[in-house]
ZAMARGU-4260 file (C-alpha; in steps of 0.2 Angstrom, whole numbers, plus 5000, padded with zeros to 4 digits):
<rodrens>
0) 5417/5937/4189 | 5407/5951/4182 | 5401/5967/4190 | 5392/5958/4204 | 5408/5949/4210
5) 5419/5965/4209 | 5406/5974/4220 | 5406/5961/4233 | 5425/5961/4234 | 5425/5980/4236
10) 5412/5979/4250 | 5422/5966/4259 | 5438/5977/4258 | 5429/5992/4265 | 5423/5981/4280
15) 5440/5974/4284 | 5448/5991/4283 | 5435/5998/4295 | 5437/5984/4308 | 5456/5985/4307
20) 5455/6004/4310 | 5444/6001/4325 | 5455/5988/4333 | 5470/6000/4331 | 5461/6014/4341
25) 5456/6005/4358 | 5451/6015/4373 | 5466/6019/4385 | 5467/6009/4401 | 5461/6019/4417
30) 5468/6016/4434 | 5452/6010/4444 | 5458/6017/4460 | 5463/6034/4454 | 5454/6037/4438
35) 5436/6037/4432 | 5432/6032/4414 | 5420/6043/4405 | 5407/6036/4393 | 5417/6042/4378
40) 5432/6033/4385 | 5442/6047/4392 | 5450/6045/4409 | 5449/6058/4422 | 5454/6059/4440
45) 5441/6052/4452 | 5442/6068/4463 | 5434/6077/4448 | 5419/6066/4448 | 5403/6075/4454
50) 5412/6091/4458 | 5399/6101/4449 | 5410/6103/4433 | 5409/6093/4418 | 5426/6086/4415
55) 5421/6072/4403 | 5417/6078/4385 | 5400/6070/4387 | 5397/6076/4405 | 5396/6058/4411
60) 5406/6062/4426 | 5392/6072/4433 | 5378/6059/4429 | 5369/6050/4443 | 5376/6062/4456
65) 5360/6066/4464 | 5359/6049/4472 | 5362/6049/4491 | 5378/6040/4495 | 5383/6043/4513
70) 5375/6037/4529 | 5369/6048/4543 | 5384/6056/4552 | 5395/6055/4537 | 5401/6069/4525
75) 5401/6067/4506 | 5418/6072/4499 | 5418/6079/4481 | 5427/6063/4477 | 5411/6054/4482
80) 5420/6046/4496 | 5412/6046/4513 | 5420/6051/4529 | 5414/6053/4547 | 5409/6071/4550
85) 5420/6070/4566 | 5435/6072/4553 | 5429/6089/4546 | 5441/6103/4550 | 5454/6094/4559
90) 5468/6100/4548 | 5470/6084/4539 | 5465/6081/4521 | 5454/6065/4524 | 5444/6066/4508
95) 5460/6067/4497 | 5453/6082/4488 | 5453/6094/4502 | 5434/6096/4502 | 5433/6092/4520
100) 5445/6107/4525 | 5438/6119/4512 | 5425/6127/4524 | 5436/6130/4539 | 5444/6147/4535
105) 5444/6160/4549 | 5438/6148/4562 | 5446/6139/4576 | 5450/6121/4575 | 5435/6110/4574
110) 5423/6124/4569 | 5416/6127/4551 | 5413/6144/4544 | 5395/6149/4538 | 5401/6154/4521
115) 5402/6173/4518 | 5393/6177/4535 | 5408/6172/4545 | 5399/6164/4559 | 5408/6148/4565
120) 5398/6132/4569 | 5402/6116/4578 | 5404/6103/4564 | 5390/6092/4571 | 5378/6105/4566
125) 5381/6104/4547 | 5368/6095/4537 | 5358/6090/4552 | 5341/6096/4545 | 5341/6112/4555
130) 5347/6129/4548 | 5360/6137/4560 | 5368/6149/4548 | 5358/6165/4545 | 5356/6161/4527
135) 5354/6143/4529 | 5370/6139/4521 | 5374/6125/4532 | 5359/6115/4525 | 5360/6120/4506
140) 5362/6107/4493 | 5379/6114/4487 | 5387/6110/4503 | 5378/6095/4510 | 5379/6088/4492
145) 5375/6070/4492 | 5374/6067/4511 | 5359/6056/4514 | 5345/6066/4522 | 5338/6061/4538
150) 5322/6051/4536 | 5307/6061/4543 | 5303/6048/4556 | 5321/6047/4563 | 5323/6054/4580
155) 5333/6071/4582 | 5342/6078/4597 | 5332/6089/4609 | 5337/6106/4615 | 5344/6097/4631
160) 5355/6085/4621 | 5371/6086/4611 | 5372/6078/4594 | 5388/6068/4591 | 5397/6068/4575
165) 5389/6051/4570 | 5372/6057/4574 | 5370/6050/4592 | 5361/6060/4605 | 5369/6062/4623
170) 5365/6074/4637 | 5372/6091/4636 | 5379/6089/4654 | 5390/6075/4647 | 5399/6086/4634
175) 5417/6090/4639 | 5416/6081/4656 | 5433/6072/4653 | 5424/6055/4648 | 5420/6051/4630
180) 5402/6047/4628 | 5400/6048/4609 | 5406/6033/4599 | 5417/6045/4589 | 5423/6055/4604
185) 5416/6071/4597 | 5409/6076/4614 | 5426/6079/4620 | 5432/6089/4605 | 5436/6108/4606
190) 5433/6109/4624 | 5444/6124/4626 | 5433/6135/4616 | 5420/6147/4624 | 5404/6137/4620
195) 5394/6152/4626 | 5399/6162/4610 | 5389/6149/4599 | 5371/6151/4601 | 5373/6155/4620
200) 5378/6137/4623 | 5360/6132/4620 | 5355/6140/4636 | 5338/6148/4638 | 5345/6162/4649
205) 5363/6163/4656 | 5378/6154/4649 | 5394/6153/4660 | 5410/6147/4651 | 5421/6135/4661
210) 5439/6129/4659 | 5431/6113/4653 | 5414/6115/4645 | 5400/6127/4651 | 5386/6129/4663
215) 5368/6136/4661 | 5361/6147/4675 | 5344/6153/4679 | 5337/6169/4686 | 5329/6169/4704
220) 5313/6160/4705 | 5317/6149/4691 | 5326/6132/4690 | 5336/6123/4677 | 5327/6109/4667
225) 5335/6097/4654 | 5352/6105/4657 | 5349/6121/4647 | 5331/6127/4649 | 5324/6137/4664
230) 5306/6137/4670 | 5297/6147/4683 | 5295/6139/4700 | 5278/6136/4708 | 5284/6137/4726
235) 5268/6128/4732 | 5273/6113/4721 | 5291/6116/4725 | 5288/6114/4744 | 5274/6101/4740
240) 5266/6102/4758 | 5248/6105/4753 | 5236/6091/4748 | 5226/6102/4737 | 5224/6121/4738
245) 5239/6132/4742 | 5241/6151/4743 | 5259/6154/4736 | 5262/6170/4746 | 5259/6162/4763
250) 5260/6144/4759 | 5243/6142/4768 | 5234/6125/4764 | 5216/6123/4761 | 5204/6109/4754
255) 5190/6109/4741 | 5172/6109/4746 | 5170/6090/4745 | 5184/6087/4757 | 5188/6092/4775
260) 5205/6096/4783 | 5212/6085/4796 | 5216/6098/4810 | 5231/6088/4816 | 5239/6082/4800
265) 5232/6095/4788 | 5227/6082/4776 | 5212/6083/4764 | 5200/6069/4767 | 5185/6066/4756
270) 5168/6068/4764 | 5155/6054/4764 | 5157/6035/4764 | 5175/6027/4763 | 5182/6025/4746
275) 5183/6008/4738 | 5198/6001/4729 | 5195/5989/4714 | 5208/5979/4705 | 5210/5965/4692
280) 5220/5950/4694 | 5220/5932/4687 | 5205/5928/4699 | 5195/5942/4690 | 5189/5957/4699
285) 5193/5960/4717 | 5188/5974/4730 | 5195/5981/4746 | 5194/5997/4756 | 5208/6009/4753
290) 5216/6005/4770 | 5216/5986/4765 | 5205/5982/4780 | 5193/5971/4770 | 5195/5961/4755
295) 5183/5951/4744 | 5180/5945/4726 | 5167/5954/4716 | 5160/5938/4708 | 5165/5922/4699
300) 5168/5919/4681 | 5173/5937/4678 | 5187/5941/4665 | 5205/5941/4671 | 5218/5954/4673
305) 5218/5970/4663 | 5215/5989/4663 | 5199/5995/4673 | 5189/6011/4674 | 5174/6016/4684
310) 5158/6027/4683 | 5156/6032/4701 | 5138/6039/4700 | 5131/6021/4697 | 5145/6010/4703
315) 5148/6003/4686 | 5165/5996/4681 | 5173/5994/4664 | 5188/5983/4660 | 5196/5974/4646
320) 5205/5957/4648 | 5224/5957/4645 | 5228/5954/4626 | 5210/5955/4621 | 5199/5967/4611
325) 5184/5965/4622 | 5178/5979/4634 | 5166/5973/4648 | 5154/5981/4660 | 5148/5976/4677
330) 5137/5984/4690 | 5144/5983/4708 | 5126/5985/4714 | 5120/5969/4706 | 5120/5953/4716
335) 5129/5943/4709 | 5139/5953/4698 | 5139/5948/4679 | 5150/5954/4665 | 5141/5961/4650
340) 5151/5963/4634 | 5150/5981/4629 | 5162/5984/4614 | 5173/5973/4603 | 5187/5985/4597
345) 5201/5984/4585 | 5217/5977/4594 | 5219/5973/4612 | 5216/5986/4625 | 5230/5993/4635
350) 5221/6007/4645 | 5204/6013/4649 | 5196/6030/4656 | 5178/6036/4659 | 5172/6053/4654
355) 5158/6054/4667 | 5151/6071/4660 | 5149/6067/4642 | 5146/6048/4645 | 5161/6042/4635
360) 5174/6028/4637 | 5192/6031/4630 | 5204/6017/4627 | 5222/6014/4620 | 5227/6000/4609
365) 5245/5995/4604 | 5240/5984/4590 | 5229/5998/4581 | 5241/6011/4587 | 5227/6022/4592
370) 5216/6030/4606 | 5198/6025/4604 | 5182/6032/4610 | 5164/6025/4612 | 5148/6029/4621
375) 5146/6021/4638 | 5130/6012/4632 | 5140/6003/4619 | 5130/6010/4604 | 5144/6018/4594
380) 5163/6019/4594 | 5177/6025/4583 | 5196/6028/4583 | 5200/6046/4589 | 5219/6048/4587
385) 5229/6036/4576 | 5247/6033/4571 | 5253/6032/4589 | 5269/6022/4594 | 5263/6009/4606
390) 5250/6019/4616 | 5249/6011/4634 | 5238/6022/4645 | 5224/6035/4644 | 5217/6047/4657
395) 5203/6061/4655 | 5198/6077/4664 | 5181/6081/4656 | 5178/6096/4668 | 5193/6104/4659
400) 5190/6096/4643 | 5207/6087/4642 | 5213/6070/4636 | 5230/6062/4641 | 5238/6047/4634
405) 5255/6039/4635 | 5266/6030/4622 | 5280/6017/4626 | 5287/6014/4609 | 5304/6020/4602
410) 5301/6038/4608 | 5291/6036/4624 | 5281/6052/4629 | 5265/6058/4637 | 5254/6070/4627
415) 5237/6079/4630 | 5224/6086/4618 | 5205/6091/4619 | 5192/6078/4620 | 5190/6078/4601
420) 5208/6074/4599 | 5213/6091/4593 | 5226/6103/4599 | 5239/6090/4603 | 5253/6095/4614
425) 5268/6085/4622 | 5269/6085/4641 | 5284/6073/4645 | 5297/6068/4632 | 5313/6066/4642
430) 5318/6054/4656 | 5304/6043/4652 | 5305/6024/4646 | 5290/6014/4648 | 5275/6023/4655
435) 5261/6010/4658 | 5248/6019/4668 | 5241/6037/4671 | 5231/6045/4685 | 5225/6063/4688
440) 5226/6073/4704 | 5211/6084/4699 | 5211/6095/4714 | 5229/6100/4710 | 5229/6099/4691
445) 5243/6086/4691 | 5246/6071/4680 | 5254/6056/4688 | 5262/6041/4679 | 5271/6025/4683
450) 5286/6020/4673 | 5289/6001/4673 | 5307/6002/4667 | 5313/6016/4678 | 5303/6009/4692
455) 5296/6025/4698 | 5280/6036/4700 | 5282/6054/4694 | 5270/6069/4691 | 5269/6085/4681
460) 5257/6098/4680 | 5244/6100/4665 | 5256/6112/4656 | 5271/6100/4657 | 5281/6109/4670
465) 5285/6106/4689 | 5290/6088/4686 | 5295/6078/4701 | 5298/6059/4705 | 5287/6055/4720
470) 5291/6037/4722 | 5307/6028/4717 | 5311/6009/4717 | 5307/6004/4735 | 5306/5985/4733
475) 5288/5986/4728 | 5290/5994/4711 | 5300/5981/4701 | 5285/5978/4689 | 5271/5990/4692
480) 5255/5991/4681 | 5240/6000/4688 | 5240/6017/4696 | 5228/6029/4705 | 5229/6045/4715
485) 5217/6048/4730 | 5218/6061/4744 | 5236/6061/4749 | 5242/6044/4742 | 5246/6036/4726
490) 5241/6017/4724 | 5248/6005/4713 | 5249/5986/4708 | 5265/5976/4707 | 5267/5959/4699
495) 5284/5953/4706 | 5279/5955/4724 | 5261/5951/4719 | 5255/5966/4730 | 5244/5982/4731
500) 5253/5996/4739 | 5252/6015/4743 | 5263/6029/4748 | 5263/6048/4751 | 5259/6056/4734
505) 5272/6070/4739 | 5287/6061/4743 | 5284/6042/4743 | 5285/6040/4762 | 5273/6031/4773
510) 5274/6015/4761 | 5260/6003/4766 | 5257/5986/4758 | 5239/5984/4758 | 5237/5967/4750
515) 5249/5953/4746 | 5248/5936/4737 | 5238/5944/4723 | 5241/5933/4707 | 5245/5944/4692
520) 5238/5961/4698 | 5234/5973/4684 | 5222/5988/4683 | 5218/5998/4699 | 5204/6010/4701
525) 5196/6020/4717 | 5177/6023/4717 | 5171/6039/4726 | 5160/6053/4721 | 5173/6066/4724
530) 5184/6059/4710 | 5171/6063/4697 | 5164/6080/4702 | 5148/6087/4694 | 5151/6102/4683
535) 5145/6110/4667 | 5150/6102/4651 | 5164/6110/4641 | 5157/6101/4626 | 5174/6095/4620
540) 5182/6112/4619 | 5194/6117/4633 | 5190/6135/4639 | 5172/6135/4633 | 5157/6131/4643
545) 5140/6124/4637 | 5125/6131/4648 | 5113/6118/4640 | 5114/6101/4633 | 5130/6094/4625
550) 5127/6082/4611 | 5141/6070/4605 | 5142/6064/4587 | 5154/6050/4585 | 5149/6046/4567
555) 5155/6063/4560 | 5171/6065/4551 | 5179/6070/4567 | 5172/6068/4585 | 5160/6082/4586
560) 5153/6091/4602 | 5138/6102/4600 | 5130/6113/4613 | 5111/6112/4610 | 5099/6125/4617
565) 5081/6122/4619 | 5078/6139/4612 | 5081/6142/4593 | 5096/6152/4589 | 5105/6150/4605
570) 5116/6134/4601 | 5133/6141/4606 | 5146/6139/4619 | 5152/6152/4631 | 5169/6155/4639
575) 5172/6145/4655 | 5173/6156/4670 | 5186/6152/4684 | 5176/6141/4696 | 5175/6148/4714
580) 5185/6137/4726 | 5174/6133/4742 | 5186/6131/4756 | 5184/6123/4773 | 5190/6138/4782
585) 5176/6152/4778 | 5187/6166/4784 | 5201/6161/4773 | 5189/6159/4758 | 5183/6177/4761
590) 5200/6184/4761 | 5205/6175/4746 | 5189/6180/4737 | 5193/6198/4741 | 5210/6197/4734
595) 5204/6189/4718 | 5191/6202/4716 | 5203/6217/4718 | 5215/6208/4706 | 5202/6206/4693
600) 5197/6225/4695 | 5215/6230/4693 | 5218/6219/4678 | 5202/6225/4670 | 5207/6243/4672
605) 5224/6240/4664 | 5216/6230/4650 | 5204/6244/4646 | 5218/6257/4646 | 5230/6247/4634
610) 5217/6236/4624 | 5219/6246/4608 | 5238/6245/4607 | 5242/6228/4615 | 5227/6217/4613
615) 5233/6201/4605 | 5222/6189/4595 | 5218/6172/4601 | 5228/6164/4586 | 5243/6174/4591
620) 5242/6168/4609 | 5241/6150/4603 | 5255/6151/4591 | 5267/6160/4604 | 5264/6147/4618
625) 5277/6134/4619 | 5281/6120/4632 | 5298/6116/4639 | 5304/6099/4643 | 5305/6096/4662
630) 5320/6089/4671 | 5316/6078/4686 | 5322/6088/4701 | 5326/6072/4711 | 5339/6067/4698
635) 5353/6078/4705 | 5365/6085/4692 | 5382/6094/4696 | 5393/6104/4684 | 5399/6095/4668
640) 5416/6093/4676 | 5411/6092/4694 | 5411/6077/4705 | 5392/6073/4703 | 5394/6070/4684
645) 5400/6052/4686 | 5386/6048/4698 | 5373/6054/4687 | 5379/6044/4672 | 5381/6028/4682
650) 5363/6030/4688 | 5356/6032/4670 | 5367/6018/4664 | 5361/6007/4677 | 5343/6011/4672
655) 5347/6007/4654 | 5354/5990/4659 | 5340/5986/4669 | 5328/5990/4655 | 5336/5977/4643
</rodrens>
């Protein structure tokens, strides 16, 4: 066979010996349920996987451990199993490795210790994206491990809500009321503890522990809002008896210069001609007096129902047909009235508002998720605020330089900003479902809105407080659309009853159905000069006054307002002075002026004395200012364990069912 054949046999023998040896050393079998097989074949207990220590020789038990495994509201055990966070610190080893009970030392049942600091927290506050322990221990990676982080866009519970173990948000007043509202029942756990010892129960001021649950109390001249926050009470708005001006100390009512007071009723009535009410329907544009005494169509072949706005100075109307992206203009002074296409915008138009000082038109569009702005002559337009969630309505107060808009998406809210879209600030974020129209009561600095799902009309001041529901479902609010405030009334359109109605803006009384048999009524607007008063331009910046001409540049990177002076070097804005209020009663005006003058003098002397030590910067003022959510005072709430609790919950549940 020779040397070649001998070499071949030797090589074959070595290969067979190697294969035989390998077959004789197979990996041991691992129990799939109790053990984990390492990449090197070693079997280790599953509880040792991803526990922060390498138990496999090759460290494969700690590989791929950074991947999120558990859902929102779940706790990631060291064994990589997921359990409901409701099961933490219940005295039972639900993880199987004891990791769900490892952080419960020195705390009562249901509470979790903040590591070495010793502070005890409710388990629903662990890994919720907000640090409650002083050192942030409850949110660190070592403890939260592989729990899936909350997505940035997911809703979080507000200060007035309780977060269930599964992440659900319920009202604080429903916690420990004897009825389980969380799907995991966590709102009824640990009710014997003193909740006031943990973060003061979430109360802004006084927390009072109860045998079951707790109560938040407020000092005098304050009231409770959103179950746990106190806000100062404006007694004039609390009593709500004045149409316009009110002196808080004496509750004396007065009217602005453009109005006169009815000596018998105390109502403020606009001077001049009677106001005109215009609304859109399937028949186009229609007109009536505010008392419903007369009625007529403004012209044939006009677009159908949709939002509408007006420029009172020249009786020009602006409106957009429903589900269309066209904005039209028509002059009421022309005979016959003809619609002129003004703008073609992106998406359909859901709301319109006219800035009569800067000659601007604002609109909202659900499809483009934005607030748009354009010149009244139609020569330019742009998107001003983007990324909104179904914006449904818009309103503007150019005298104060404020823009308001509503959203009716997953998190309904009402916000405000400057005319340039900057300095955004939420006004209404709770107890709001489907706002479809906004209107301003400029003399009182109040914002009104109509909620289609809650079937109500509510108002709040421009700072987000003193909220009140003024009209509740009365048979003519089943499906409202348009809304406008004028003198002492709110006016609205309603589709189910096919009507235009009005009621007292303070309390919803004096309901009057002005028109019926209106097919598909939508936008409503009132035309009268007092609704659009003349005033100096704030030039897009609240609190700043332009003494000269204000130029608006829509084509810059952001909407730009510039105050242009005819003299070189004087292009600047000045701080807006507090406008003097001209009252119908001259004697009262003189007394009020004297009080204001003396107050200014005293404040000025105090500021001069303390300015060096206590003068804050403008930026500090802006950063320290915060708004509180406002609770509707017409929704009566009793103690969490009291007899009113069930009634409140039934009312809100009914609203939820009606909205589906």
